[in-house]
N, C-alpha and C positions, 0 to 999 in steps of 0.2 A: 473231556479227555483226562484220564487219570493215569499218567505215564508211570507213576510210582507203583502202580498195581499190575503192570504188565508182566506176563510170564516171558522172561528173556532167554530161556534156555535154547530156544530154537531160532532166535533172531540173530543172524550173522551181522558183522559190521565190516566196513561201512555199508549201510544199506538204507533204502527208503521204506518207511512204513506209512500206510494210508489208513486213516480212520474213516471207515465207511459211513458212520453216522454223520460226521462232519462234512463229508463229500455230499451226501444227500441234502444236508442243511444248506450248503452253499448253492446247490442247484435250485432249491426252493427259494432262496433269497434272490437269486438272479431273476427268477420268474416273477417274484413279488415286485421287484424294482420296475418292471414294465407292466404292472397291473394285470398279470396273468396272460398278456398278449404274447404268447410264445413265438408267433410269426415275426415278431420284431427282434428276435434274438438270433444272432449268427455267431456263436462262440468260436474262438480260434482254438483248434485242437493241438497246436504246437506246444501248448503248455503241458498237456497230459500224455499225448502220444500213445494212448491206450484204448483199445477197442472196448474193454469193459466200462471204462469211464464214459466214453461216448454213448454206449448203450444205456448207461444210467440216465443220461440227459434225454435220450430218445424216449425212454420209458416215461419221462415226466412231460413229454410233449414238445421238446425242442428237436426240430428235425432239419434245421439249416445250419451249416457249419462252414468255417473258413479253414484253409490248410496252407502250409508253407511249402510243402514238397509233394511230389507225385505219390510217394509212399503214404504220407498222411492223408492225401486225397482219397486213395483207395481204402485206407483204414476206416475213414468216415462212411464210405459207401458200404463196406462190410458190416458196419455197426447199425445200418438201417437208415442212414441219412437220406432224406428226400432230395435235398439240394446241397451241393458242395462247391464252394468257390476256391479255386487255386489262386490264392492272393499273392502270387509271385509270378510276374510276367514270364511265360515259358519261352525258352530259347533252345536252339539245337535239338537234340533227340527228345527233349521233354514235350515238344509239340506233338510228335507221333505217339508218345506214350500216353498223353492225355486223350488222344483220339481213340486209342485202344481201350482205355477205361470206359469210354462211352459205350462201346460195343459190349464190354464185359459185364457192365452193371446197368442194364436198360431201365431199371426201376429208379435210378438216381439221375437227376439233372445236374450236369457238370457245366461250370462256367470258369472263366479265367480273366485275368487283367490284361489290358493293352494300354500303352501310352504313346504309340506311334503307328503310322500307316503301314510300315514295313511288316511289323508283327501281325497287324490286322490282315494284311494280304496273305501272309503265310498260313494263318489260321483259316482263312477263307478257302485255301486250297486243300485242306484236310477233309477227309470223309470217314466218319461223320464229324461235324464241327461242334465245338462247345459254344455256348452263348458267352457274351463278354460284358464286362464292366470296364469303363475307362478309369484308369488310375490317375487321380488328380493330385498334383503337388501343391498343397496349400500352406507350405512353409517348412516342412521337415527336410526337404531337399535330399531325399534318399531315392525316390523313384517318382514316376508320374509326370504328367504334363501340366504346366502352369495354367490357371484359369485365364481366359482371354481369347483372342482370335484363334490361336493355335488349337485350343480345346474345341471351339466351334467348328473349325475346319476338320478336325478328326471325327467329330460326330457326323458331319456331312459325308465324309469319306466312307465311314463304316456303313451308313444308311444307304448311300447311293452307289457305291462301288464294290460292295461285298454282299454276300448272302448271310452274314453273321447277324444273329439276334442281339441287338444292343439293349441290355436290360436297364443299366443305370450307371451311376458314378460311385467310385470307391474313394472316399475322402478320409484318409488316415491322418490323425494328428498326434502321432506318438511322441512328438517333441514337446507336448504339453504335459508336464507332470509337476506343476507347482503345488506345494502343500496347501496354499490358500485357495479354497474352493472358488471364491468370487473371482480371483485373478484367472484361474483355470477356465471358469465359465465364460468370462469376457473374451479371452483369447480363442476359445473354441467357437464361440458365436461369430467372431470376426472371420475365422477361417471358413465357416459355412456361408457367410454372406457373399463370398467370392463366387459361389456356385448357386446362389439363390435363384437366378433366372431359370434354372433347370429343374426346380423342385416339382413343378407341375407335370413334367414330361417323363421323368425317370425316377427309378428307385434309388435312394441314396443310402449307402452304407457308411457309417461315420464312426470314427474313433476306435479306441481299444478300452483297456481297463480304467486308466485314470479319468478319461472323459466320459465313461459310462455314467458317472454321476450327473453329467450335464445332458447328454444326448437322450437319456432314458425319458426325459420329460417332453421330448418333441416327437409326436406320434407319426410324423412324416419320415422318421429316420429308422434305419435298421442298426442295431447296436452289436458290437463285437467284443465283449469282454472275453478274456482268455484266462488270465491269472486267477480270476475270481473263483474258479472251480476248486482250486487248491489254496489260494492266498499265499502270501509269503511275508517275510520280515520287512522287506523294502516298501511294499505297498501298505502294509499294516502301519508302518511308521509315517508314511507320506499321506495316505488317503484316510484321514480320521473319520470322514463322514460315511465311509462304507462299512458295512456290518457283516463281513465275511470272516470265517475262522480258519486258522491253520489246519488243513486236513492232512498234510504230508509233512513228516519229520525225518530227519537224518538220525540214524543210530550210529554211535561211535563209541569205541572203548579205549581206555588207557592202555598203552602197550609198553610204556617205559617211564621211569623217573630218573633221567640221566644225571641230574644234579639238583641240589637244593633249590626249591622254588620253581622248578621246571618239570612239567609233565608232557609227555608226547602221546597224542591220540592218533588213531588210524584214519583220520579225515584229511587227506591231502587233496590237491586240486584235481586229481582224477575222479573225485567223488562229489565235488561241490563246485558250482560255477565260480570261476576265478577272474572274471572280467572287471570286477570292482576292486578298489583298494583293500588292503589287508584287514582293515577294520569293518569292511562291508562284505563279508563272505558268508558268515553264519552267526547265529546267536544261540548260545547254549542255555537251555531253559532250566536245568537243574544244577547249575553251578554259578556261584556269585564271585565277584572280585577276581576276574581273570582277564588276561590280555592275550590275544593271538599274536605271537611274535613273528612266526613265519610258517610257510607251507612249502612242501615239496610234493612230489607225485603221490607218495603214500603216507606222508607224515604231516601232522599239524602240531606245532610246538606252542604250548601255553605257559604263560607265567601265572602262577597261582599263589594265593595267600595261605590256603589251608593245605599245604603240601603234605604235612604229616598225616592228615586224615584221608588222603587219596591213596588208593591201592591200584596196582596193575590189575586190569580186568574190569575195573569200574566202568559202568555204562553211563554215557551222557546222551541227551537228546537235544538236537539242534534244529532250528528253523533256518532254512537258507534265505539269504537276502534276495536272491533271484531264482525262483523255482523253475522257470522254463528251461534254461540251459542246464540246470542241475538234473532235471529228469532225463535230459538227453544223454547223461553219463551213466545211466542205470538201465538194466535190461528188465527190471521187474519191480513191482511194489509188493511188500508183504502186507496183506490186508488184515486189519485189526477189527475184530468184532467182539464186543463184550470183554475187552481187555485181553484177548487171546489172538495169536496169529492163527488164522484159519485157512488161508490159501495165498497163492501168488497170482498177481495179474501181470502178464507180460507187457512190456512197452516195445515200441519200435526202436527205441534208443537212437543211436546215431545213424541208423539206416536211412538213406535218402531215396 
């Protein structure tokens, strides 16, 4: 990636640019991590929200995907996915919408998560029905049913009281993101031990990007990295053992020099995820010795040392700390090939 050689005349700001060679490299790296066994990969599409990106994975043999929303679920089907898991227990109108997708895309197998008998019964009443995975709470305390008798009872209910196809368990350990791989490994294995009795009977989908480093070595598990396809500053800093590269950057320009030592860029929190503290929003790659003082909707205020050298209109390139919600703020990627903007790939952005 040689950002200094990019032709910037047609690249607006703030915007996202996607380096296609790095995207392809990250997909290849994901596949290499599981020894070319692409059937063990079920990447999460909430990171990219882009049909073209999903198609790039399908072309390399990855055909199973997870999604967080109905729109993302349909997007994966449009891109050629053979199986799609709606990894967000459906409630209300989403149950009927999922059933309609099954009719609309017969070439794709759709499944979803359940963690209680009421949802299972509602899904049983739909026609056609999705297959299901039971969502297991192994410590994150965000969703799922805890391992134990309640889990056993739910399995029996689905198998004996419904016509749903129970494929397996979904064991997400998103609360594990220690920088020390050994600590992460030990905690991830403790979480899996809680459902060890079910390994012989069901397919087990385990973890996300941080524990991909652990679960990739267990051939009984399906792995669900998401961020890996683009990578970001946060995981680049945290997961030193992973060898993915930043494939998506933010383009931003200086729009004002309001007072000595201060420059303002057009990178406000409408254009980059702002759920983290101010020092964990983005990292500018072609500027040193700066501090992000504040952000508003359209502005990012920087304290800089080389104020005299910076001019209004100067272009900076930044890697977001958290790429997934950053992509959610943009409707397209500018695709870079051979250091030139060649086309735009649309995203579903905030469409749910």
